[in-house]
N, C-alpha and C positions, 0 to 999 in steps of 0.2 A: 896051123902051126908046123906042118910038115915042110913048108917052104922057107922057113927061117932057121937060123942056127940054134942048136940045142941050148947054148948058153943064154940066148935071148929068150927062149921059152922059159928057162928057169928064172930069169929076171921077172917076167910077167907073172909067173906063178908065185914068186915071193912077195909080190905086191897084193896078194889076196887079202891079207888082214886089213890093210888100209881101205881097200875097196869095200869090204864087208862092213866096216864101221861107217864109212861115208854113206853107203846105200841105206844102212839101218837108220842113220841119223836123219837124212834128208827125205827118204821115201816113207819110212815107217814111223818117224818122229821119236825114236828111242834116244835117250840121252845116256851118256856113259860118264864114269868118273874121269876127272882130269888126268889121272895116271894113265888111263887108256889112250887118250889123245897124245900125251907126252911120249908114250912108248911107240907111237907111230912115226915120230920124227926120225929115229935111226933107220927104221924100215924104209921110209920114203927116201931118205938121203942115200941109203945104200943102193936102192933100186935105181935112183937117178944117176948116181956115180957109175954104177955098172953099165947102164944103158949108154951113158956118154962115152965110156971107154970101150964099148963093143966095137971090135975091128971090122966085123962083117955086117954091120947094121945097114939095112936097106928098107925103106918104107914100103916098097912093092913086095918084098919077100923073095926076090930072085936069088 
């Protein structure tokens, strides 16, 4: 993470709730109420929008 912009690091960290729910669902077999899945929509949308508008985005991290 030290090779990428701080703003991109925050984008990745803000996606943690979605990652946690997906891992719990597919690896642990836990199910969540529909409200939990619906609450992930704005989180995923915001992370995606932020990543798309990141001016210094670079796959390599230079």
